[in-house]
C-alpha positions in Angstrom: 30.4 96.0 164.9 28.6 99.3 164.5 31.8 100.9 163.3 32.2 98.2 160.7 28.6 98.6 159.5 29.1 102.4 159.3 32.3 102.0 157.2 30.5 99.4 155.0 27.5 101.8 154.5 29.9 104.6 153.6 31.8 102.5 151.0 28.5 101.3 149.4 27.3 104.9 149.1 30.6 105.8 147.4 30.1 102.8 145.1 26.6 104.1 144.3 28.0 107.5 143.4 30.7 106.0 141.1 28.0 103.8 139.4 25.7 106.8 139.0 28.4 108.9 137.3 29.3 106.0 134.9 25.6 105.4 134.2 25.2 109.0 133.1 28.1 108.6 130.7 26.7 105.3 129.5 23.3 107.0 128.6 25.0 110.1 127.1 27.3 108.1 124.8 24.8 105.4 123.9 21.7 107.5 123.3 22.3 108.5 119.7 24.1 105.3 118.8 21.6 102.5 119.7 17.9 101.8 119.8 16.0 102.7 123.0 15.2 99.0 123.6 18.9 98.0 123.5 19.8 100.8 125.9 17.1 100.2 128.5 17.3 96.4 128.3 21.0 96.8 129.2 20.5 99.6 131.8 19.6 97.5 134.8 22.4 95.0 134.0 24.8 97.9 133.7 23.8 99.4 137.1 24.0 96.1 139.0 27.2 94.9 137.5 29.1 98.2 137.8 27.8 98.6 141.4 29.3 95.2 142.2 32.4 96.2 140.2 32.9 99.3 142.3 32.1 97.5 145.6 33.5 94.0 145.8 37.2 94.8 145.9 36.9 97.2 148.9 38.3 96.0 152.2 35.1 96.5 154.2 32.9 94.9 151.6 35.3 91.9 151.2 35.4 91.4 155.0 31.6 91.5 155.2 31.2 89.0 152.3 33.9 86.8 153.8 32.1 86.7 157.2 28.9 85.6 155.5 30.5 82.9 153.4 32.9 81.6 156.0 34.0 78.8 153.6 30.5 77.3 153.5 30.2 76.0 150.0 26.5 76.6 149.8 26.9 80.3 150.6 30.2 80.6 148.6 28.5 79.7 145.3 25.7 82.2 145.7 27.6 85.1 144.2 28.9 83.1 141.1 25.4 81.9 140.6 24.1 85.5 140.5 26.7 86.3 137.8 25.6 83.2 135.8 21.9 84.2 136.1 22.7 87.8 135.0 24.7 86.5 132.0 22.1 84.0 130.7 19.1 86.3 131.3 20.8 89.0 129.3 21.4 86.7 126.4 17.7 85.5 126.6 16.1 88.9 126.6 18.2 89.8 123.5 16.8 86.8 121.6 19.7 84.3 121.8 19.9 80.7 122.9 21.7 80.3 126.2 22.5 76.7 125.6 24.1 77.1 122.2 27.9 76.7 121.5 30.5 77.8 124.1 28.0 79.8 126.2 27.1 76.4 127.8 30.6 76.3 129.3 30.4 79.5 131.3 29.1 78.0 134.6 32.1 75.7 134.7 34.4 78.7 134.3 32.6 80.9 136.8 32.4 78.2 139.6 35.9 76.9 139.1 38.1 79.3 141.2 35.6 79.7 144.0 35.3 75.9 144.4 39.1 75.5 144.4 39.6 78.1 147.1 36.7 76.9 149.3 38.2 73.4 149.2 41.7 74.7 149.9 43.2 74.4 153.4 42.7 77.9 154.7 45.1 77.4 157.6 47.9 77.7 155.1 47.9 81.5 154.3 51.1 81.6 152.2 50.9 81.9 148.4 51.5 78.5 146.8 51.6 77.0 143.4 47.9 76.0 143.6 47.1 79.7 143.6 49.1 80.3 140.4 47.7 77.1 138.8 44.2 78.3 139.6 44.9 81.8 138.1 46.3 80.3 134.9 43.6 77.7 134.5 41.0 80.4 135.0 42.7 83.0 132.7 43.5 80.8 129.7 39.9 79.9 128.7 38.9 83.6 129.0 41.5 84.5 126.4 41.5 81.5 124.2 37.8 80.6 124.0 35.4 82.9 122.3 32.1 83.2 124.1 29.4 84.3 121.8 27.1 86.1 121.3 28.7 89.4 122.1 27.1 90.6 125.4 28.2 94.3 125.2 26.3 96.9 127.0 24.2 97.8 125.0 23.9 94.4 123.3 26.2 94.1 120.3 27.3 97.7 121.0 30.8 99.1 121.6 32.6 101.3 124.0 31.5 99.8 127.3 32.4 96.4 128.6 30.4 93.2 128.2 28.3 91.3 130.7 30.7 88.3 130.0 33.8 90.3 130.7 32.4 91.9 133.8 31.3 88.5 135.1 34.9 87.2 134.6 36.4 90.2 136.4 33.9 90.0 139.3 34.6 86.2 139.6 38.3 86.8 139.8 38.0 89.5 142.5 35.4 87.4 144.5 37.4 84.2 144.4 40.9 85.6 145.0 40.1 88.5 147.3 36.9 87.4 149.2 37.4 83.6 149.3 41.1 83.2 149.1 41.8 86.5 150.9 44.8 87.6 148.8 46.0 90.9 150.1 46.8 94.1 148.2 45.0 93.3 145.0 43.9 96.9 144.9 40.7 96.5 142.9 38.7 99.5 144.2 38.0 103.1 143.1 39.8 105.8 145.0 40.8 109.3 143.9 44.1 110.8 145.1 45.9 113.6 143.4 49.2 111.9 144.3 48.2 108.7 142.5 46.9 110.7 139.5 50.2 112.5 139.3 52.1 109.2 139.4 49.9 107.7 136.6 50.3 110.8 134.4 54.1 111.0 135.0 54.6 107.3 134.2 52.5 107.6 131.0 54.4 110.6 129.7 57.8 109.1 130.5 56.9 105.8 129.0 55.5 107.3 125.8 58.5 109.6 125.4 60.7 106.5 125.6 58.5 104.5 123.2 58.4 107.4 120.7 62.2 107.6 120.5 62.4 103.8 119.9 59.3 103.6 117.7 60.3 106.6 115.5 63.9 105.2 115.1 62.6 101.9 113.7 59.7 103.4 111.7 57.1 102.0 114.0 55.6 105.4 114.8 54.7 108.1 112.3 53.3 111.5 113.0 50.2 112.1 110.8 48.4 114.9 112.7 44.7 115.4 112.9 42.2 115.4 110.0 39.2 116.5 112.1 38.4 119.6 114.1 39.5 119.8 117.7 36.1 119.2 119.2 35.7 115.9 117.4 39.3 115.0 118.2 38.8 115.7 121.9 35.5 113.7 121.9 37.3 110.8 120.2 40.1 110.9 122.8 37.7 110.9 125.7 35.6 108.0 124.3 38.8 106.1 123.4 40.3 106.4 126.9 37.0 105.4 128.6 36.4 102.5 126.2 40.0 101.1 126.6 39.9 101.6 130.4 36.6 99.7 130.8 36.9 97.1 128.0 40.6 96.1 128.0 42.8 97.8 130.6 41.0 96.9 133.8 40.7 93.2 132.8 44.4 92.9 131.9 45.7 95.0 134.8 43.6 92.9 137.3 45.1 89.7 136.1 48.7 90.8 135.3 49.3 93.3 138.1 46.7 92.8 140.9 46.9 89.0 140.8 50.0 87.7 138.9 52.6 90.4 139.9 51.2 90.8 143.4 51.2 87.0 144.0 54.7 86.6 142.6 56.0 89.3 144.8 54.5 87.7 147.8 55.7 84.3 146.9 59.3 85.6 146.4 59.1 87.5 149.7 58.0 84.3 151.5 61.2 82.5 150.3 63.3 85.4 151.7 65.5 85.4 148.6 64.9 86.8 145.1 68.0 85.5 143.2 66.7 82.0 142.3 63.4 83.5 141.0 65.3 86.1 139.1 67.9 83.7 137.6 65.5 81.0 136.4 62.8 83.5 135.5 65.3 85.5 133.3 66.6 82.3 131.6 63.1 81.0 130.8 61.9 84.4 129.6 64.9 85.1 127.4 64.4 81.7 125.7 60.6 82.4 125.3 61.4 85.9 123.9 63.8 84.4 121.3 61.3 81.8 120.3 58.6 84.5 120.0 60.8 86.8 117.9 62.0 84.2 115.5 58.6 82.7 114.9 57.1 86.0 113.8 57.4 87.6 110.4 59.5 90.7 109.9 63.0 91.9 110.9 64.5 92.6 114.3 63.6 89.1 115.7 66.0 89.8 118.5 64.1 92.8 119.8 61.8 91.0 122.3 64.8 89.2 123.8 66.8 92.5 124.0 63.9 94.1 125.9 63.7 91.1 128.2 67.4 91.3 129.0 67.0 95.0 129.6 64.1 94.6 132.0 65.6 91.7 133.9 68.9 93.6 134.4 66.9 96.6 135.6 65.2 94.4 138.1 68.5 92.9 139.2 70.2 96.2 140.0 67.1 97.6 141.8 66.8 94.4 143.9 70.6 94.7 144.7 70.1 98.3 145.8 67.5 97.3 148.5 65.2 100.2 147.8 62.1 98.0 148.0 60.8 94.8 149.5 62.8 91.9 148.1 61.1 90.3 145.1 59.0 93.4 144.2 61.0 94.2 141.0 61.8 90.6 140.1 58.0 90.0 140.1 57.6 93.2 138.1 60.1 92.1 135.4 58.6 88.6 135.1 55.0 89.9 134.8 56.0 92.6 132.4 57.8 90.3 130.0 54.9 87.7 130.1 52.5 90.6 129.4 54.6 91.5 126.3 54.8 87.9 125.1 51.1 87.3 125.2 50.8 90.1 122.6 52.2 87.7 120.1 48.8 87.8 118.4 49.5 91.4 117.3 51.8 90.0 114.6 54.3 92.8 115.3 57.7 92.1 116.8 58.2 95.7 117.8 54.8 95.8 119.5 55.6 92.7 121.6 58.8 94.4 122.9 57.1 97.7 123.5 54.3 95.9 125.3 56.8 94.4 127.7 58.1 97.9 128.5 54.4 99.0 128.8 53.9 96.1 131.3 56.8 97.6 133.4 55.1 101.0 133.3 51.8 99.6 134.4 53.4 97.4 137.0 55.4 100.3 138.4 52.3 102.4 138.7 50.7 99.5 140.6 53.7 99.2 143.0 53.4 103.0 143.8 49.6 103.1 144.1 48.7 99.6 145.1 45.6 100.1 142.9 44.7 98.3 139.7 42.6 101.2 138.5 45.5 103.6 138.3 47.6 101.0 136.4 44.6 100.6 134.1 44.5 104.4 133.6 48.1 104.4 132.4 47.2 101.5 130.1 44.2 103.3 128.7 46.3 106.5 128.1 49.0 104.5 126.4 46.5 102.7 124.1 44.9 106.1 123.2 48.2 108.0 122.8 48.2 107.6 119.0 44.9 109.6 119.0 46.1 112.1 121.6 49.3 112.9 119.7 48.2 112.3 116.2 50.3 109.3 115.5 50.0 106.2 113.3 51.4 102.9 114.4 53.0 100.6 111.8 53.4 96.9 111.9 
C-alpha cells in the first residue's frame, strides 16, 4: 500500500511538472494576443484540466481512481460531474447562457459512457460489441454536433484546446480506462529517446512518400518562405503545439488508443484474423469507392486504391507472423476509417493520403503504445507544409 501511494505521489508530481511547463507556454503565447481578463479567467481552468489530462491515463492514477469508484454509481459519476461543472462555470464567467442551444445536451454526452460501463457486467473482461457501440455513440455527437459558444483557452482564442474538447477527452479516458479498464490505451506523458526517434523516423518516411505521390498529382507545390527564419520558426512551433493539443491528441485517442487498440484485442480474442481482414477489406473497399465517386474532382478511384494497398500490406504482415495476430488487421481498418472520415475536406487525394497518415500514426502507436507519440507524428504531418514551405492543393 505504501509503495502504491509512493508511486502515485511520484506520478502526480510529474503531472504537475508537465502542467507547469505547458502553463508557462500558455502565458507566453497568450500574453500579447488576449486581454488580461481572458487570460486569467482561463488560467485556473487550464491548470486543473491539463493536470487531469496529464494524470488520469497513468496506470497508478487509474488504479487509485478505480479502487475508489469500485463500480459504485454514486462515486462513478463524481468525475463526470466535475467536468460538467467546469464547462458550465467557464461559459457563465464569460457571459454566456449555459442553457442555450446544444450546450444543454452536454451532461447527457458526458455521463453516457460512464453509466454504460458501470452497468456492464464486469465479470466479462473481453472486448465485446457493446464497447464498440459505446465508443461510436459517444464519438459521433462530438464530431457531428457543434457545441457553442467556443470555449477555447483563453475564451474565443486559438492555439490551445477548449474546455469542451478537454472534457470530452477526459471523459473518454475516465470511462474506458478507469471504469471499463481497457488496457494499453497509452494516454500518458512519457519521454523516451527511442520513442522520439520512432516518431521522427515515421514522420519523415511518411512525408517523403506523400511528397512523391502529392507532387506527381499536383497536390503539393513548393512555394518557399515569404518571411524571415525567426518568424517561420515561431510559426512552426506554434503550429505543432496547436495541432498537437487541439486536433491530434483527440483524434489519436479515439482512433488509435481506443478503436485500433480495441479492434486488435477483439481479433486476438477470436484467435483468427482472416475473417476480420476479409470482411473488413470488402466493406472498406466498397465505402472507399462510394466516397471517391461522390466527391468532386478526378481520380475517384484513389481512396479505393489506397484501401487495397493498406489491406494487402496488413495481409502479408499478418501472414509473416511478426506481430500478435490481428495487430495489423486492426491497423489497416482503423487507418482506412480515419481517411474516410476526412470526406469533409472535399479532396479525394486528401482522403487517400489521410488513410496512409492513419497507418503512420497507428504504426507509431504500435511501437510506442503511447497516444501522445502518435499525436506528435500527427502534429508534425499537419505542420509539414509550414516546415518545408509547401502549399497543398485541392
